[in-house]
C-alpha positions in Angstrom: -37.8 -159.3 31.8 -35.1 -156.7 31.5 -33.4 -156.8 28.1 -29.7 -157.8 28.3 -27.4 -154.9 27.4 -24.5 -155.2 25.0 -21.1 -154.6 26.5 -18.0 -156.0 28.1 -16.3 -155.9 31.5 -12.8 -157.0 32.3 -11.5 -157.1 35.9 -8.4 -158.0 37.9 -8.7 -159.6 41.4 -12.5 -159.1 41.4 -15.3 -161.7 41.2 -17.4 -160.9 38.2 -19.4 -164.2 38.0 -22.5 -162.2 38.9 -22.6 -161.0 35.3 -23.1 -164.5 33.7 -20.7 -166.5 31.6 -17.1 -165.3 32.2 -13.7 -166.2 30.8 -11.1 -166.6 33.6 -7.5 -165.8 32.8 -5.5 -166.1 36.0 -6.2 -163.1 38.2 -8.1 -161.5 35.3 -11.6 -162.3 34.1 -13.7 -161.0 31.3 -17.4 -160.9 30.5 -18.4 -160.3 26.9 -21.8 -159.7 25.4 -20.7 -157.8 22.3 -22.7 -156.2 19.5 -20.3 -158.1 17.2 -21.0 -156.2 14.0 -17.4 -156.4 12.8 -16.0 -159.5 14.4 -12.7 -159.7 12.4 -11.8 -156.2 13.6 -12.1 -157.2 17.3 -9.2 -158.5 19.4 -9.4 -160.8 22.4 -6.1 -162.5 22.7 -4.3 -164.1 25.6 -0.7 -164.7 24.5 2.9 -164.1 25.5 2.0 -163.2 29.0 -0.4 -160.4 28.1 -4.2 -160.1 27.5 -5.2 -157.8 24.7 -8.8 -156.7 23.9 -10.2 -154.3 21.3 -13.9 -153.7 20.8 -15.3 -151.8 17.8 -14.2 -151.4 14.2 -11.1 -150.1 12.3 -10.8 -148.8 8.8 -7.6 -150.7 8.1 -5.7 -153.5 9.8 -2.3 -155.1 9.4 -1.6 -158.7 8.5 -1.9 -161.1 11.4 -3.9 -158.4 13.0 -4.5 -159.5 16.6 -0.9 -160.6 17.3 0.6 -157.6 15.5 -1.6 -155.2 17.3 -1.0 -156.7 20.7 2.8 -156.6 20.3 2.7 -153.0 18.9 0.5 -151.8 21.8 2.9 -153.3 24.3 5.9 -151.8 22.7 4.7 -148.3 22.0 1.0 -147.6 23.0 1.0 -144.0 22.0 2.3 -144.4 18.5 0.1 -147.4 17.9 -3.0 -145.6 19.0 -2.2 -142.6 16.9 -2.1 -144.7 13.8 -5.5 -146.3 14.2 -8.7 -144.9 12.5 -12.2 -146.0 13.5 -14.3 -146.4 16.6 -12.7 -148.5 19.2 -11.8 -149.0 22.9 -10.1 -151.7 24.9 -7.2 -152.6 27.2 -3.9 -154.4 27.5 -2.9 -156.2 30.6 0.7 -157.4 31.1 0.5 -160.4 33.4 4.2 -160.3 34.3 4.4 -156.7 35.4 0.7 -156.4 36.3 0.4 -153.2 34.4 -2.9 -152.2 32.9 -3.3 -150.0 29.8 -6.8 -148.8 28.9 -7.6 -146.7 25.8 -10.3 -145.2 23.7 -10.3 -143.8 20.1 -9.4 -140.2 19.3 -13.1 -139.0 19.5 -14.3 -141.6 22.1 -16.8 -143.0 19.6 -16.6 -146.1 21.8 -16.8 -145.0 25.4 -14.8 -146.8 28.2 -14.9 -146.5 32.0 -12.4 -147.7 34.6 -12.1 -148.4 38.3 -8.7 -148.9 40.1 -8.2 -149.5 43.8 -5.0 -151.2 44.9 -4.5 -154.4 43.0 -8.2 -154.4 42.0 -9.2 -153.0 38.6 -12.1 -153.0 36.2 -12.7 -151.8 32.7 -16.1 -151.6 30.9 -18.3 -149.7 28.6 -21.3 -150.2 31.0 -21.4 -148.4 34.3 -24.4 -150.4 35.5 -22.4 -153.6 35.3 -19.4 -152.0 37.1 -21.7 -151.0 40.0 -23.1 -154.5 40.1 -19.6 -156.0 40.3 -18.5 -153.6 43.0 -21.5 -154.4 45.2 -21.1 -158.2 44.5 -17.6 -157.8 45.9 -18.7 -155.8 48.9 -16.9 -152.7 47.7 -18.0 -149.1 48.2 -20.1 -147.1 45.6 -20.3 -143.5 46.6 -22.6 -140.9 45.0 -20.7 -138.1 43.2 -22.5 -134.8 43.7 -20.2 -133.1 41.0 -21.9 -135.3 38.3 -25.3 -133.9 39.4 -24.0 -130.3 39.2 -22.7 -130.9 35.7 -26.0 -132.4 34.7 -28.1 -129.6 36.2 -26.1 -127.0 34.2 -24.4 -128.4 31.2 -26.6 -131.4 30.7 -23.6 -133.6 30.2 -20.3 -134.4 31.9 -17.4 -132.0 31.1 -14.6 -134.2 32.4 -14.1 -137.9 33.5 -16.7 -137.7 36.2 -19.6 -140.2 36.6 -22.4 -140.5 39.1 -20.2 -143.0 41.0 -17.2 -141.5 42.7 -15.0 -144.6 42.2 -15.7 -144.9 38.5 -14.1 -142.6 35.8 -14.6 -142.2 32.1 -11.6 -142.2 29.7 -11.8 -139.0 27.7 -11.3 -138.7 23.9 -7.9 -139.3 22.6 -6.4 -140.5 25.9 -5.1 -143.7 27.5 -4.7 -144.7 31.1 -1.9 -146.8 32.8 -2.4 -148.4 36.2 0.1 -150.3 38.3 0.2 -151.0 42.0 -2.9 -148.8 42.5 -1.3 -145.8 40.9 -3.1 -144.3 37.9 -1.8 -142.0 35.2 -3.8 -140.6 32.2 -2.1 -139.3 29.1 -3.3 -137.8 25.9 -2.1 -139.3 22.6 -4.3 -137.2 20.2 -5.7 -133.6 20.2 -7.2 -131.8 17.2 -4.6 -129.8 15.4 -6.4 -126.4 15.8 -3.8 -124.4 13.7 -5.4 -122.2 11.1 -3.3 -121.9 7.9 -3.1 -119.2 5.2 -5.1 -120.3 2.2 -7.6 -119.1 -0.3 -11.3 -119.9 -0.2 -10.8 -122.1 -3.3 -8.1 -124.0 -1.5 -10.3 -124.4 1.6 -13.2 -125.8 -0.5 -10.8 -128.3 -2.1 -9.4 -129.3 1.3 -12.8 -129.9 2.8 -14.0 -131.9 -0.2 -11.0 -134.2 -0.3 -11.1 -134.9 3.5 -14.8 -135.3 3.6 -15.0 -137.7 0.7 -12.2 -139.8 2.2 -14.0 -139.9 5.6 -17.3 -140.9 3.9 -15.4 -143.6 1.8 -13.8 -145.1 4.9 -17.2 -145.4 6.8 -19.2 -146.8 4.0 -16.5 -149.1 2.8 -16.5 -150.7 6.2 -20.2 -151.6 5.7 -19.4 -153.0 2.2 -16.5 -155.0 3.6 -18.9 -157.0 5.7 -21.7 -157.1 3.2 -24.0 -154.6 5.0 -26.4 -152.1 3.6 -26.0 -148.5 4.7 -28.3 -147.0 7.4 -28.0 -143.2 7.1 -29.6 -140.5 9.3 -31.3 -137.8 7.3 -33.0 -134.5 8.4 -33.7 -131.1 7.1 -30.3 -129.9 8.1 -27.0 -129.8 6.1 -24.9 -132.3 8.0 -26.7 -135.6 7.5 -27.7 -134.4 4.0 -24.1 -134.1 3.0 -23.2 -137.6 4.4 -26.0 -139.2 2.5 -25.4 -137.2 -0.7 -21.7 -137.5 -0.9 -21.9 -141.3 -0.1 -24.4 -141.6 -3.0 -22.0 -139.6 -5.2 -19.2 -142.1 -4.3 -21.4 -145.0 -5.4 -22.8 -146.1 -2.0 -26.4 -146.0 -3.2 -27.9 -148.9 -1.2 -29.0 -146.6 1.6 -31.9 -146.6 4.0 -32.5 -143.1 5.3 -34.1 -142.6 8.7 -35.8 -139.6 10.2 -37.6 -138.9 13.4 -39.3 -135.6 14.5 -42.7 -133.9 14.9 -45.2 -135.0 12.3 -45.6 -132.5 9.5 -42.5 -130.5 10.5 -40.2 -129.2 7.7 -37.4 -131.4 9.0 -39.2 -134.5 7.8 -40.6 -132.9 4.6 -37.1 -131.9 3.4 -35.5 -135.2 4.4 -38.2 -137.1 2.4 -37.7 -135.0 -0.7 -33.9 -135.6 -0.6 -34.3 -139.3 0.0 -36.8 -139.7 -2.8 -34.7 -137.6 -5.2 -31.7 -139.9 -4.5 -33.8 -143.1 -4.9 -33.1 -144.3 -1.3 -35.4 -146.3 0.9 -36.9 -144.0 3.6 -38.2 -144.6 7.1 -39.9 -141.9 9.2 -41.1 -142.1 12.8 -43.2 -139.3 14.1 -42.6 -138.5 17.8 -46.0 -136.9 18.6 -47.2 -139.8 20.7 -44.6 -138.8 23.2 -44.0 -142.4 24.3 -40.2 -141.9 24.1 -40.5 -139.3 26.9 -41.4 -142.2 29.3 -38.1 -144.0 28.7 -36.2 -142.5 31.5 -34.7 -145.7 33.0 -33.8 -147.1 29.6 -32.1 -144.0 28.3 -30.1 -143.3 31.5 -29.0 -146.9 31.7 -27.9 -147.0 28.0 -26.0 -143.7 28.1 -24.4 -144.4 31.5 -25.8 -141.1 32.9 -23.4 -139.2 30.7 -26.0 -136.7 29.4 -29.6 -135.7 29.8 -32.0 -138.5 29.0 -34.0 -136.5 26.5 -30.9 -135.8 24.3 -31.7 -138.5 21.7 -35.5 -137.9 21.8 -37.2 -140.7 20.0 -34.2 -142.1 18.1 -33.9 -145.1 20.4 -37.5 -146.2 19.7 -36.9 -146.0 16.0 -33.7 -148.1 16.2 -35.6 -150.7 18.2 -38.1 -151.1 15.4 -35.5 -151.8 12.7 -34.1 -155.3 11.9 -30.4 -154.5 12.3 -29.1 -157.7 10.8 -28.7 -155.9 7.4 -26.7 -152.9 8.8 -23.3 -152.3 10.3 -22.9 -148.6 11.0 -25.5 -145.9 11.6 -24.0 -143.0 9.6 -24.8 -139.7 11.3 -23.9 -136.1 10.7 -22.9 -135.6 14.3 -21.6 -132.1 15.2 -20.9 -131.3 11.5 -22.5 -127.8 12.0 -19.9 -127.0 14.6 -17.0 -128.4 12.6 -17.4 -126.8 9.1 -19.3 -123.9 10.7 -18.3 -122.6 14.0 -19.6 -123.4 17.5 -19.6 -119.7 18.5 -20.1 -116.9 16.0 -17.9 -114.4 17.9 -14.2 -114.8 17.0 -12.9 -113.2 20.1 -15.0 -115.6 22.3 -14.2 -118.7 20.1 -10.4 -118.1 19.9 -10.1 -116.7 23.4 -9.3 -118.3 26.7 -11.8 -121.0 27.7 -14.3 -120.3 30.4 -17.3 -122.0 32.0 -20.9 -121.2 31.1 -21.0 -121.4 27.4 -22.8 -124.4 25.7 -24.8 -125.1 28.9 -28.4 -126.2 28.8 -29.4 -124.1 31.8 -28.0 -121.0 33.6 -30.4 -121.0 36.5 -27.9 -122.6 38.9 -24.4 -121.2 39.4 -21.7 -123.6 40.5 -17.9 -123.1 40.8 -16.1 -125.8 38.8 -12.4 -126.6 38.9 -10.4 -124.2 36.6 -7.9 -127.0 35.9 -10.5 -128.5 33.5 -10.1 -125.4 31.3 -6.3 -125.7 31.2 -6.7 -128.8 29.0 -8.0 -126.7 26.1 -6.2 -124.0 24.1 -9.4 -121.9 23.5 -13.1 -121.8 24.0 -14.0 -123.5 20.7 -11.9 -126.6 21.5 -13.4 -126.7 25.0 -16.8 -126.7 23.4 -16.0 -129.2 20.7 -14.6 -131.7 23.2 -17.2 -131.2 25.9 -20.5 -130.2 24.2 -19.7 -132.1 21.0 -17.9 -135.3 22.0 -19.0 -135.7 25.6 -22.5 -134.2 25.2 -24.1 -134.6 21.8 -22.1 -137.7 21.0 -23.3 -139.4 24.2 -26.3 -140.7 22.1 -23.8 -143.0 20.5 -23.8 -145.1 23.7 -27.5 -145.6 23.2 -27.2 -146.3 19.5 -24.5 -148.8 20.1 -27.0 -151.1 21.8 -28.3 -151.6 18.3 -25.7 -150.7 15.7 -22.2 -149.2 15.5 -21.9 -145.5 14.9 -19.8 -143.0 12.9 -19.9 -139.4 11.6 -17.6 -138.3 8.7 -17.4 -134.9 10.4 -15.7 -136.5 13.4 -13.2 -138.4 11.3 -9.7 -137.6 12.8 -8.2 -136.3 9.5 -11.3 -134.3 8.6 -11.2 -132.6 11.9 -7.6 -131.5 11.4 -8.4 -130.3 7.9 -11.5 -128.4 9.1 -9.6 -126.6 11.9 -6.8 -125.6 9.6 -9.3 -123.4 7.8 -9.3 -119.8 9.0 -12.2 -118.9 11.4 -13.4 -116.1 9.2 -14.1 -118.6 6.4 -16.0 -121.0 8.7 -18.0 -118.2 10.4 -21.7 -118.0 9.5 -21.4 -121.3 7.5 -19.7 -119.3 4.7 -17.2 -122.0 3.6 -19.7 -124.8 4.3 -22.2 -123.2 1.9 -19.6 -122.5 -0.7 -18.4 -126.1 -0.6 -22.0 -127.3 -0.9 -23.0 -125.0 -3.7 -19.8 -125.5 -5.8 -19.3 -129.2 -5.4 -22.8 -130.5 -4.9 -25.2 -127.8 -6.3 -28.2 -130.1 -6.5 -28.0 -130.7 -2.8 -28.6 -127.0 -2.3 -31.9 -127.1 -4.1 -33.6 -128.5 -1.1 -34.6 -126.2 1.9 -32.6 -125.9 5.1 -34.6 -126.4 8.3 -32.3 -124.0 10.2 -33.2 -121.2 7.7 -37.0 -121.9 7.9 -37.0 -124.0 4.7 -35.1 -121.5 2.6 -32.5 -123.1 0.3 -28.9 -123.1 1.7 -27.5 -120.5 -0.7 -25.8 -117.3 0.2 -27.8 -115.6 -2.5 -30.9 -116.4 -0.4 -29.7 -114.7 2.8 -32.2 -111.9 2.5 -35.1 -114.3 2.3 -33.5 -116.3 5.2 -33.4 -113.1 7.3 -37.1 -112.4 6.6 -37.9 -116.0 7.7 -35.9 -115.5 10.9 -37.7 -112.3 11.8 -41.1 -114.1 11.2 -40.1 -116.9 13.5 -38.9 -114.5 16.2 -42.1 -112.6 16.1 -44.1 -115.8 16.4 -41.9 -116.9 19.3 -42.6 -113.7 21.1 -46.3 -113.9 20.4 -46.4 -117.4 21.8 -44.7 -116.1 25.0 -47.1 -113.1 25.3 -50.2 -115.2 24.7 -49.0 -118.3 26.7 -49.2 -120.5 23.6 -46.8 -123.3 23.4 -44.5 -122.8 20.4 -44.6 -125.9 18.1 -42.1 -124.5 15.6 -39.6 -127.1 16.3 -38.7 -130.7 15.3 -39.1 -131.7 18.9 -41.6 -129.3 20.8 -41.1 -131.0 24.1 -42.9 -128.3 26.1 -46.0 -128.8 23.9 -45.9 -132.6 24.2 -45.3 -132.5 27.9 -48.1 -130.0 28.6 -50.7 -132.1 26.7 -49.6 -135.4 28.2 -50.8 -135.9 31.8 -49.1 -139.2 31.9 -45.6 -137.9 31.4 -46.3 -135.1 33.9 -47.2 -137.8 36.5 -44.1 -139.8 35.5 -41.9 -136.8 36.2 -43.7 -136.0 39.5 -43.3 -139.7 40.5 -39.5 -139.4 40.0 -39.4 -136.3 42.2 -41.4 -138.0 44.9 -39.4 -141.2 44.9 -35.9 -139.9 44.6 -35.7 -136.4 46.0 -35.8 -137.6 49.6 -32.9 -139.9 49.1 -30.3 -139.2 51.8 -27.3 -139.3 49.3 -28.6 -135.9 48.1 -27.3 -133.1 50.3 -29.8 -130.4 51.3 -28.3 -127.8 48.9 -28.4 -130.2 45.9 -32.0 -131.2 46.8 -33.0 -127.6 46.8 -31.3 -127.0 43.4 -33.1 -130.0 41.9 -36.5 -128.7 43.1 -35.8 -125.2 41.8 -34.9 -126.4 38.3 -37.8 -128.9 38.2 -40.3 -126.3 39.4 -39.2 -123.2 37.5 -37.5 -124.7 34.5 -38.6 -125.5 30.9 -39.4 -129.2 30.2 -35.8 -129.6 28.9 -34.5 -128.2 32.3 -36.9 -130.5 34.1 -35.4 -133.4 32.2 -32.0 -132.4 33.7 -33.4 -132.7 37.2 -35.1 -136.0 36.2 -31.9 -137.4 34.8 -30.1 -136.8 38.1 -33.0 -138.3 40.1 -33.0 -141.3 37.7 -29.3 -142.0 38.5 -29.9 -141.6 42.2 -32.9 -144.0 42.0 -30.9 -146.5 39.9 -27.8 -146.7 42.2 -29.0 -145.6 45.6 -32.8 -146.3 45.6 
């Protein structure tokens, strides 16, 4: 039996009874099967001629929260949304004017999708259910080739596109209004990327104050509901700082979780840190490769928003944990790009945005709409919003089938603080390392996976360079001798090459879906090329496209 997926779906002038138990509200209906971790934060209110719904969690709420929020959203949606902090999405429907408002949080921690056609509309966090409703109502679902092109290059969507032409995703920090079939999307929040003049000492203090407040918000939400703290931990800096600073603030009842190749330094470093802090610790080795078989599950849970391999074995680990004790999975999502820089070259980072950077594969060359780039002031912001929020953070859709998610590095106010710091301070992790060493020197006594296990201290840069050279030499040796390089937390090429089963699984997907008539001949040729000539990661891009074709058009 297929496991029921958490999610919601609201619709106007559509029959959604196919989903199960539904609440009918005039021409509107809603299906709810919510994760329900923070029930007092949620809103589902039908009052004063409007229907108001919010799913997720908030770090602060007003008195008489549902009624107050509903009225404020109706009166001034933009200002109301600007003032919220947390992970949330939802909608407001005015029954008198028949106007629909759909919104997501500033970072799109909680994804939301919409469909509008005439007087029919639909809002959901689950594309599968939206497709089911469209077909139940005899409405058209067309394949969107552009989504396939994004997937075969970037490995994630770079705008509001989905694999269904009629369904769109609401992008971070935006809201949508629909009335009489007309749709308009507006942005209510964008990161304040305005570097300010400051000393390094001031930058360190600014980072520390903003980060501690972001951590406090997250962990206090757990405490408000009586939950323990589930915290990712690896050999990197980002999750380390989340766990360490939370511990320093008194949130010591942590369970740290790690998943990677058995014996890799990522796990060794994480274990050392967790034991030092006195936390409980869970580790799942990924060497059995079972997670690589979860193509249908991963693409369903992440709505086809990014390559299915993106989260590796994290989903299987979450499935094994009894989530009743936990509220939020605290991650270090995209911290490296926030307190460091996404690109090392200042001219590139601060220059006019262009396509091609931050892509998984460059084998295929497509021409994308230049209007996408006009939304972003520079290359770094284009990368943060697309690669970071739409790409890396797409794993949140999977995680949210088990637990709510958050990262202090993606806290709205931390982001503004970080991007007020001059680029030259952030480059090469300079200010990140200074903050770590000045404020939390003990945390720097454990190796950094990125530096080959060398401690994250600028005084150790020479040793780090030696380690880097050694790793490059080994990498070239592996290529020259046709040995699969296992110097990685997730050596997918190695696992794939030794597992005949996953090779057959991939081949089966090719055989089943590549002949589907919704694929044009050019796209079919591109998929074959990437699958045949690409790395295992590139093969997974092709497989992700084929999985979506098989799911919706097979």
